[in-house]
Backbone as JSON Lines, residues from 0, in Angstrom:
{"i":0,"aa":"M","n":[-4.05,10.36,-7.04],"ca":[-4.27,10.51,-5.61],"c":[-4.52,9.14,-5.01]}
{"i":1,"aa":"L","n":[-3.98,8.94,-3.84],"ca":[-4.15,7.69,-3.11],"c":[-5.6,7.57,-2.64]}
{"i":2,"aa":"S","n":[-6.23,6.45,-2.95],"ca":[-7.61,6.24,-2.52],"c":[-7.63,5.8,-1.06]}
{"i":3,"aa":"M","n":[-8.8,5.84,-0.46],"ca":[-8.96,5.35,0.91],"c":[-8.65,3.85,0.95]}
{"i":4,"aa":"K","n":[-9.01,3.14,-0.1],"ca":[-8.72,1.7,-0.16],"c":[-7.21,1.46,-0.11]}
{"i":5,"aa":"G","n":[-6.46,2.24,-0.88],"ca":[-5.01,2.12,-0.87],"c":[-4.41,2.5,0.47]}
{"i":6,"aa":"K","n":[-4.9,3.6,1.03],"ca":[-4.4,4.08,2.33],"c":[-4.66,3.04,3.41]}
{"i":7,"aa":"Y","n":[-5.89,2.55,3.49],"ca":[-6.23,1.57,4.52],"c":[-5.51,0.25,4.3]}
{"i":8,"aa":"G","n":[-5.32,-0.12,3.04],"ca":[-4.58,-1.34,2.74],"c":[-3.14,-1.25,3.23]}
{"i":9,"aa":"L","n":[-2.52,-0.1,3.03],"ca":[-1.15,0.09,3.52],"c":[-1.1,0.08,5.04]}
{"i":10,"aa":"K","n":[-2.1,0.7,5.67],"ca":[-2.15,0.67,7.14],"c":[-2.28,-0.76,7.64]}
{"i":11,"aa":"A","n":[-3.12,-1.55,7.0],"ca":[-3.3,-2.95,7.4],"c":[-2.01,-3.73,7.2]}
{"i":12,"aa":"M","n":[-1.33,-3.5,6.09],"ca":[-0.07,-4.2,5.83],"c":[0.98,-3.83,6.87]}
{"i":13,"aa":"C","n":[1.05,-2.56,7.25],"ca":[2.0,-2.12,8.28],"c":[1.64,-2.75,9.62]}
{"i":14,"aa":"H","n":[0.36,-2.85,9.91],"ca":[-0.08,-3.5,11.16],"c":[0.4,-4.95,11.17]}
{"i":15,"aa":"L","n":[0.17,-5.65,10.08],"ca":[0.58,-7.05,9.99],"c":[2.09,-7.19,10.04]}
{"i":16,"aa":"A","n":[2.8,-6.23,9.49],"ca":[4.27,-6.26,9.51],"c":[4.81,-6.14,10.93]}
{"i":17,"aa":"G","n":[4.04,-5.56,11.83],"ca":[4.47,-5.4,13.21],"c":[4.17,-6.59,14.1]}
{"i":18,"aa":"L","n":[3.53,-7.6,13.56],"ca":[3.21,-8.78,14.37],"c":[4.43,-9.68,14.55]}
{"i":19,"aa":"P","n":[4.55,-10.3,15.69],"ca":[5.62,-11.29,15.86],"c":[5.41,-12.44,14.87]}
{"i":20,"aa":"S","n":[6.49,-13.06,14.47],"ca":[6.42,-14.16,13.51],"c":[5.49,-15.25,14.0]}
{"i":21,"aa":"G","n":[4.64,-15.74,13.11],"ca":[3.7,-16.8,13.45],"c":[2.41,-16.33,14.09]}
{"i":22,"aa":"T","n":[2.29,-15.02,14.3],"ca":[1.1,-14.45,14.92],"c":[0.13,-13.98,13.85]}
{"i":23,"aa":"M","n":[-1.16,-14.12,14.15],"ca":[-2.18,-13.64,13.23],"c":[-3.0,-12.56,13.92]}
{"i":24,"aa":"A","n":[-3.55,-11.66,13.13],"ca":[-4.41,-10.6,13.66],"c":[-5.78,-10.72,13.03]}
{"i":25,"aa":"Q","n":[-6.8,-10.55,13.84],"ca":[-8.16,-10.56,13.33],"c":[-8.45,-9.22,12.66]}
{"i":26,"aa":"S","n":[-9.33,-9.23,11.69],"ca":[-9.64,-7.98,10.98],"c":[-10.23,-6.95,11.93]}
{"i":27,"aa":"S","n":[-10.98,-7.39,12.93],"ca":[-11.56,-6.43,13.88],"c":[-10.46,-5.72,14.67]}
{"i":28,"aa":"E","n":[-9.4,-6.43,15.01],"ca":[-8.26,-5.83,15.72],"c":[-7.55,-4.81,14.84]}
{"i":29,"aa":"I","n":[-7.32,-5.16,13.58],"ca":[-6.66,-4.26,12.64],"c":[-7.52,-3.02,12.42]}
{"i":30,"aa":"A","n":[-8.82,-3.24,12.23],"ca":[-9.75,-2.14,11.99],"c":[-9.78,-1.17,13.16]}
{"i":31,"aa":"E","n":[-9.87,-1.71,14.37],"ca":[-9.94,-0.86,15.55],"c":[-8.64,-0.08,15.76]}
{"i":32,"aa":"A","n":[-7.52,-0.74,15.59],"ca":[-6.22,-0.09,15.8],"c":[-5.93,1.01,14.8]}
{"i":33,"aa":"N","n":[-6.57,0.93,13.62],"ca":[-6.27,1.88,12.55],"c":[-7.46,2.74,12.14]}
{"i":34,"aa":"A","n":[-8.53,2.71,12.93],"ca":[-9.73,3.51,12.67],"c":[-10.27,3.29,11.25]}
{"i":35,"aa":"I","n":[-10.47,2.01,10.93],"ca":[-10.97,1.61,9.61],"c":[-12.28,0.85,9.82]}
{"i":36,"aa":"S","n":[-13.24,1.07,8.95],"ca":[-14.47,0.3,8.98],"c":[-14.13,-1.18,8.76]}
{"i":37,"aa":"K","n":[-14.6,-2.06,9.64],"ca":[-14.29,-3.48,9.52],"c":[-14.8,-4.06,8.2]}
{"i":38,"aa":"K","n":[-15.98,-3.66,7.79],"ca":[-16.55,-4.17,6.55],"c":[-15.68,-3.79,5.35]}
{"i":39,"aa":"F","n":[-15.23,-2.53,5.31],"ca":[-14.36,-2.08,4.22],"c":[-13.02,-2.8,4.3]}
{"i":40,"aa":"L","n":[-12.49,-2.95,5.52],"ca":[-11.21,-3.63,5.69],"c":[-11.3,-5.08,5.24]}
{"i":41,"aa":"D","n":[-12.4,-5.74,5.52],"ca":[-12.55,-7.14,5.08],"c":[-12.45,-7.26,3.56]}
{"i":42,"aa":"T","n":[-13.02,-6.29,2.85],"ca":[-12.92,-6.27,1.39],"c":[-11.47,-6.08,0.95]}
{"i":43,"aa":"I","n":[-10.8,-5.15,1.59],"ca":[-9.39,-4.86,1.26],"c":[-8.52,-6.08,1.54]}
{"i":44,"aa":"L","n":[-8.71,-6.69,2.7],"ca":[-7.92,-7.87,3.05],"c":[-8.19,-9.02,2.08]}
{"i":45,"aa":"G","n":[-9.42,-9.11,1.59],"ca":[-9.74,-10.12,0.58],"c":[-8.95,-9.88,-0.71]}
{"i":46,"aa":"D","n":[-8.85,-8.63,-1.12],"ca":[-8.06,-8.29,-2.32],"c":[-6.58,-8.6,-2.09]}
{"i":47,"aa":"L","n":[-6.08,-8.28,-0.91],"ca":[-4.67,-8.54,-0.6],"c":[-4.4,-10.05,-0.5]}
{"i":48,"aa":"R","n":[-5.37,-10.8,-0.01],"ca":[-5.24,-12.25,0.04],"c":[-5.22,-12.84,-1.37]}
{"i":49,"aa":"H","n":[-6.15,-12.37,-2.18],"ca":[-6.24,-12.85,-3.57],"c":[-4.95,-12.55,-4.34]}
{"i":50,"aa":"A","n":[-4.31,-11.43,-4.03],"ca":[-3.06,-11.04,-4.71],"c":[-1.84,-11.73,-4.12]}
{"i":51,"aa":"G","n":[-2.02,-12.47,-3.03],"ca":[-0.92,-13.23,-2.46],"c":[-0.08,-12.49,-1.43]}
{"i":52,"aa":"F","n":[-0.57,-11.36,-0.93],"ca":[0.18,-10.61,0.08],"c":[-0.12,-11.06,1.51]}
{"i":53,"aa":"V","n":[-1.35,-11.52,1.74],"ca":[-1.72,-11.96,3.08],"c":[-2.33,-13.35,3.02]}
{"i":54,"aa":"H","n":[-2.2,-14.04,4.14],"ca":[-2.79,-15.36,4.31],"c":[-3.91,-15.22,5.34]}
{"i":55,"aa":"A","n":[-5.01,-15.91,5.12],"ca":[-6.13,-15.87,6.06],"c":[-6.39,-17.28,6.57]}
{"i":56,"aa":"R","n":[-6.7,-17.35,7.86],"ca":[-7.08,-18.63,8.45],"c":[-8.33,-18.39,9.29]}
{"i":57,"aa":"K","n":[-9.33,-19.24,9.08],"ca":[-10.59,-19.11,9.83],"c":[-10.5,-19.88,11.14]}
{"i":58,"aa":"G","n":[-11.43,-19.54,12.0],"ca":[-11.58,-20.28,13.24],"c":[-10.75,-19.74,14.39]}
{"i":59,"aa":"R","n":[-10.76,-20.5,15.47],"ca":[-10.03,-20.11,16.67],"c":[-8.54,-19.97,16.36]}
{"i":60,"aa":"G","n":[-7.97,-18.87,16.79],"ca":[-6.56,-18.62,16.52],"c":[-6.3,-18.16,15.1]}
{"i":61,"aa":"G","n":[-7.38,-17.93,14.36],"ca":[-7.25,-17.51,12.97],"c":[-7.07,-16.01,12.84]}
{"i":62,"aa":"G","n":[-7.07,-15.56,11.63],"ca":[-6.89,-14.15,11.33],"c":[-6.07,-13.98,10.07]}
{"i":63,"aa":"Y","n":[-5.28,-12.92,10.04],"ca":[-4.48,-12.59,8.87],"c":[-3.02,-12.44,9.26]}
{"i":64,"aa":"C","n":[-2.15,-12.8,8.32],"ca":[-0.72,-12.56,8.46],"c":[-0.13,-12.37,7.07]}
{"i":65,"aa":"L","n":[1.06,-11.82,7.01],"ca":[1.74,-11.64,5.72],"c":[2.19,-12.99,5.19]}
{"i":66,"aa":"T","n":[2.21,-13.14,3.88],"ca":[2.63,-14.4,3.28],"c":[4.15,-14.5,3.14]}
{"i":67,"aa":"R","n":[4.83,-13.37,3.24],"ca":[6.29,-13.34,3.15],"c":[6.8,-12.18,3.99]}
{"i":68,"aa":"P","n":[8.09,-12.1,4.21],"ca":[8.62,-11.01,5.04],"c":[8.24,-9.64,4.5]}
{"i":69,"aa":"A","n":[7.95,-8.73,5.4],"ca":[7.55,-7.37,5.02],"c":[8.64,-6.67,4.2]}
{"i":70,"aa":"E","n":[9.89,-7.08,4.39],"ca":[11.0,-6.5,3.61],"c":[10.88,-6.84,2.13]}
{"i":71,"aa":"D","n":[10.16,-7.91,1.81],"ca":[10.02,-8.37,0.43],"c":[8.75,-7.86,-0.25]}
{"i":72,"aa":"I","n":[7.95,-7.09,0.45],"ca":[6.7,-6.57,-0.12],"c":[6.86,-5.08,-0.36]}
{"i":73,"aa":"M","n":[6.83,-4.68,-1.62],"ca":[7.02,-3.28,-1.97],"c":[5.68,-2.53,-1.99]}
{"i":74,"aa":"V","n":[5.72,-1.32,-1.51],"ca":[4.53,-0.49,-1.4],"c":[3.86,-0.32,-2.77]}
{"i":75,"aa":"G","n":[4.65,-0.1,-3.8],"ca":[4.08,0.08,-5.14],"c":[3.29,-1.12,-5.62]}
{"i":76,"aa":"H","n":[3.74,-2.32,-5.28],"ca":[3.03,-3.52,-5.69],"c":[1.68,-3.62,-4.99]}
{"i":77,"aa":"V","n":[1.66,-3.27,-3.7],"ca":[0.4,-3.29,-2.95],"c":[-0.58,-2.27,-3.53]}
{"i":78,"aa":"L","n":[-0.08,-1.07,-3.8],"ca":[-0.96,-0.03,-4.32],"c":[-1.51,-0.36,-5.69]}
{"i":79,"aa":"R","n":[-0.72,-1.0,-6.53],"ca":[-1.23,-1.39,-7.85],"c":[-2.39,-2.38,-7.71]}
{"i":80,"aa":"V","n":[-2.29,-3.28,-6.75],"ca":[-3.38,-4.24,-6.52],"c":[-4.64,-3.52,-6.06]}
{"i":81,"aa":"L","n":[-4.48,-2.57,-5.15],"ca":[-5.64,-1.92,-4.54],"c":[-6.17,-0.75,-5.36]}
{"i":82,"aa":"D","n":[-5.29,0.03,-5.97],"ca":[-5.7,1.26,-6.66],"c":[-5.49,1.24,-8.17]}
{"i":83,"aa":"G","n":[-4.8,0.25,-8.69],"ca":[-4.52,0.21,-10.11],"c":[-3.21,0.9,-10.43]}
{"i":84,"aa":"P","n":[-3.02,1.29,-11.67],"ca":[-1.74,1.86,-12.12],"c":[-1.33,3.12,-11.34]}
{"i":85,"aa":"L","n":[-0.02,3.33,-11.25],"ca":[0.5,4.5,-10.55],"c":[0.45,5.77,-11.41]}
{"i":86,"aa":"A","n":[0.41,5.61,-12.71],"ca":[0.44,6.77,-13.6],"c":[-0.81,7.63,-13.44]}
{"i":87,"aa":"P","n":[-0.63,8.96,-13.51],"ca":[-1.78,9.85,-13.37],"c":[-2.73,9.84,-14.57]}
{"i":88,"aa":"I","n":[-2.23,9.43,-15.75],"ca":[-3.08,9.32,-16.94],"c":[-2.73,8.02,-17.67]}
{"i":89,"aa":"H","n":[-3.69,7.49,-18.42],"ca":[-3.52,6.18,-19.07],"c":[-2.35,6.13,-20.04]}
{"i":90,"aa":"C","n":[-2.11,7.2,-20.78],"ca":[-1.05,7.14,-21.79],"c":[0.35,7.18,-21.17]}
{"i":91,"aa":"A","n":[0.44,7.38,-19.85],"ca":[1.73,7.36,-19.17],"c":[1.92,6.07,-18.37]}
{"i":92,"aa":"S","n":[0.96,5.16,-18.44],"ca":[1.0,3.94,-17.65],"c":[1.8,2.84,-18.35]}
{"i":93,"aa":"R","n":[2.52,2.07,-17.56],"ca":[3.22,0.89,-18.09],"c":[2.3,-0.32,-18.09]}
{"i":94,"aa":"T","n":[1.41,-0.39,-17.11],"ca":[0.57,-1.59,-16.94],"c":[-0.84,-1.45,-17.52]}
{"i":95,"aa":"A","n":[-1.29,-0.23,-17.74],"ca":[-2.65,-0.02,-18.26],"c":[-2.65,1.06,-19.35]}
{"i":96,"aa":"Y","n":[-1.66,1.0,-20.22],"ca":[-1.51,2.0,-21.27],"c":[-2.72,2.02,-22.21]}
{"i":97,"aa":"H","n":[-3.22,3.21,-22.48],"ca":[-4.22,3.46,-23.51],"c":[-3.85,4.77,-24.18]}
{"i":98,"aa":"R","n":[-3.8,4.76,-25.46],"ca":[-3.51,5.98,-26.2],"c":[-4.7,6.93,-26.06]}
{"i":99,"aa":"C","n":[-4.39,8.21,-25.89],"ca":[-5.45,9.23,-25.79],"c":[-6.05,9.47,-27.18]}
{"i":100,"aa":"S","n":[-7.35,9.56,-27.24],"ca":[-8.03,9.75,-28.54],"c":[-7.83,11.16,-29.08]}
{"i":101,"aa":"D","n":[-7.51,12.12,-28.23],"ca":[-7.38,13.51,-28.66],"c":[-5.94,13.92,-28.93]}
{"i":102,"aa":"C","n":[-5.02,12.98,-28.98],"ca":[-3.61,13.31,-29.12],"c":[-3.09,12.86,-30.49]}
{"i":103,"aa":"P","n":[-2.76,13.82,-31.36],"ca":[-2.29,13.44,-32.69],"c":[-0.88,12.83,-32.68]}
{"i":104,"aa":"D","n":[-0.02,13.25,-31.75],"ca":[1.35,12.73,-31.68],"c":[1.76,12.62,-30.22]}
{"i":105,"aa":"E","n":[1.57,11.45,-29.65],"ca":[1.87,11.29,-28.22],"c":[3.35,11.44,-27.9]}
{"i":106,"aa":"N","n":[4.23,11.25,-28.85],"ca":[5.66,11.43,-28.61],"c":[6.04,12.9,-28.45]}
{"i":107,"aa":"A","n":[5.16,13.78,-28.91],"ca":[5.42,15.22,-28.77],"c":[4.42,15.89,-27.84]}
{"i":108,"aa":"C","n":[3.63,15.1,-27.12],"ca":[2.62,15.65,-26.22],"c":[3.27,16.06,-24.9]}
{"i":109,"aa":"S","n":[3.25,17.34,-24.62],"ca":[3.89,17.84,-23.4],"c":[3.21,17.34,-22.14]}
{"i":110,"aa":"V","n":[1.91,17.14,-22.19],"ca":[1.19,16.63,-21.03],"c":[1.65,15.19,-20.74]}
{"i":111,"aa":"R","n":[1.66,14.36,-21.77],"ca":[2.08,12.96,-21.6],"c":[3.52,12.87,-21.14]}
{"i":112,"aa":"L","n":[4.4,13.64,-21.73],"ca":[5.81,13.6,-21.35],"c":[6.01,14.01,-19.9]}
{"i":113,"aa":"T","n":[5.27,15.0,-19.46],"ca":[5.35,15.42,-18.05],"c":[4.8,14.34,-17.14]}
{"i":114,"aa":"M","n":[3.68,13.74,-17.52],"ca":[3.07,12.7,-16.69],"c":[3.93,11.43,-16.65]}
{"i":115,"aa":"L","n":[4.71,11.18,-17.7],"ca":[5.67,10.07,-17.67],"c":[6.73,10.33,-16.59]}
{"i":116,"aa":"E","n":[7.19,11.57,-16.5],"ca":[8.15,11.94,-15.45],"c":[7.53,11.75,-14.07]}
{"i":117,"aa":"V","n":[6.29,12.17,-13.92],"ca":[5.59,12.04,-12.64],"c":[5.47,10.56,-12.28]}
{"i":118,"aa":"R","n":[5.07,9.75,-13.24],"ca":[4.91,8.31,-13.01],"c":[6.23,7.68,-12.58]}
{"i":119,"aa":"E","n":[7.32,8.05,-13.25],"ca":[8.63,7.5,-12.91],"c":[9.07,7.93,-11.51]}
{"i":120,"aa":"A","n":[8.79,9.17,-11.14],"ca":[9.15,9.65,-9.8],"c":[8.37,8.9,-8.73]}
{"i":121,"aa":"I","n":[7.08,8.72,-8.95],"ca":[6.25,7.98,-8.0],"c":[6.74,6.54,-7.88]}
{"i":122,"aa":"A","n":[6.95,5.9,-9.02],"ca":[7.39,4.5,-9.01],"c":[8.76,4.34,-8.37]}
{"i":123,"aa":"S","n":[9.65,5.32,-8.56],"ca":[10.99,5.19,-7.98],"c":[10.94,5.17,-6.46]}
{"i":124,"aa":"V","n":[9.96,5.82,-5.87],"ca":[9.8,5.78,-4.41],"c":[9.04,4.52,-3.99]}
{"i":125,"aa":"L","n":[7.88,4.32,-4.56],"ca":[6.99,3.25,-4.1],"c":[7.49,1.84,-4.43]}
{"i":126,"aa":"D","n":[8.25,1.7,-5.51],"ca":[8.74,0.37,-5.89],"c":[10.04,0.01,-5.19]}
{"i":127,"aa":"T","n":[10.6,0.94,-4.42],"ca":[11.83,0.63,-3.68],"c":[11.61,0.69,-2.17]}
{"i":128,"aa":"K","n":[10.44,1.09,-1.73],"ca":[10.13,1.16,-0.3],"c":[9.3,-0.06,0.08]}
{"i":129,"aa":"S","n":[9.8,-0.79,1.06],"ca":[9.08,-1.99,1.5],"c":[8.08,-1.63,2.6]}
{"i":130,"aa":"V","n":[7.17,-2.54,2.84],"ca":[6.21,-2.37,3.93],"c":[6.96,-2.31,5.26]}
{"i":131,"aa":"A","n":[8.04,-3.07,5.37],"ca":[8.85,-3.04,6.6],"c":[9.44,-1.64,6.83]}
{"i":132,"aa":"E","n":[9.92,-1.01,5.76],"ca":[10.46,0.35,5.89],"c":[9.38,1.33,6.3]}
{"i":133,"aa":"M","n":[8.19,1.19,5.73],"ca":[7.07,2.05,6.14],"c":[6.8,1.89,7.62]}
{"i":134,"aa":"R","n":[6.78,0.66,8.07],"ca":[6.51,0.37,9.49],"c":[7.58,1.01,10.37]}
{"i":135,"aa":"R","n":[8.85,0.87,9.98],"ca":[9.95,1.44,10.76],"c":[9.86,2.96,10.81]}
{"i":136,"aa":"M","n":[9.47,3.59,9.71],"ca":[9.33,5.05,9.67],"c":[8.33,5.5,10.74]}
{"i":137,"aa":"A","n":[7.21,4.81,10.84],"ca":[6.18,5.16,11.81],"c":[6.68,4.93,13.23]}
{"i":138,"aa":"E","n":[7.4,3.84,13.45],"ca":[7.93,3.55,14.78],"c":[8.92,4.62,15.23]}
{"i":139,"aa":"V","n":[9.77,5.09,14.32],"ca":[10.74,6.14,14.65],"c":[10.01,7.42,15.01]}
{"i":140,"aa":"E","n":[8.98,7.77,14.26],"ca":[8.21,8.98,14.55],"c":[7.52,8.88,15.91]}
{"i":141,"aa":"E","n":[6.96,7.7,16.21],"ca":[6.31,7.49,17.52],"c":[7.3,7.65,18.65]}
{"i":142,"aa":"R","n":[8.5,7.06,18.5],"ca":[9.53,7.17,19.54],"c":[9.98,8.61,19.73]}
{"i":143,"aa":"D","n":[10.16,9.32,18.6],"ca":[10.59,10.73,18.68],"c":[9.53,11.57,19.38]}
{"i":144,"aa":"A","n":[8.27,11.34,19.05],"ca":[7.18,12.1,19.67],"c":[7.1,11.8,21.16]}
{"i":145,"aa":"A","n":[7.26,10.53,21.52],"ca":[7.22,10.15,22.94],"c":[8.4,10.75,23.69]}
{"i":146,"aa":"A","n":[9.57,10.77,23.08],"ca":[10.75,11.35,23.71],"c":[10.57,12.86,23.9]}
{"i":147,"aa":"A","n":[9.99,13.51,22.92],"ca":[9.76,14.96,23.02],"c":[8.76,15.27,24.14]}
{"i":148,"aa":"L","n":[7.73,14.44,24.28],"ca":[6.76,14.61,25.36],"c":[7.4,14.4,26.73]}
{"i":149,"aa":"H","n":[8.23,13.39,26.82],"ca":[8.9,13.06,28.07],"c":[9.9,14.15,28.49]}
{"i":150,"aa":"A","n":[10.52,14.77,27.49],"ca":[11.51,15.81,27.75],"c":[10.86,17.12,28.2]}
{"i":151,"aa":"S","n":[9.59,17.29,27.88],"ca":[8.9,18.56,28.22],"c":[8.63,18.7,29.68]}
């Protein structure tokens, strides 16, 4: 399940993806626009900065911006930084694999084999969807909703 940290981190990344090139956003602006606690968001932005997804600048005109184009930042990579492995159980993880102590033969374990399928399905979506695509999806939905309201 997606944690609040992961959810808010993706919202912040989408917010930053919508900024004009060379523009920075303050954490208070991002927090207010996305209904996120500023203190929690500051922690998340720190993790994203440490992982190389965002750049921070202090002082007047400072704030946060993406370190590279949003098209080059995959959702799965962001979530792994914020929430850890995508796999629902450790024995199905590629990045944090741990053998289960109660499993005599993991190659024949139906639970593990099913969770490997789940992990692959999740990764196939999240590792091919960029932050820019996420942002565009939301913009299309907003335009459609506004058009439907206007047509009423």
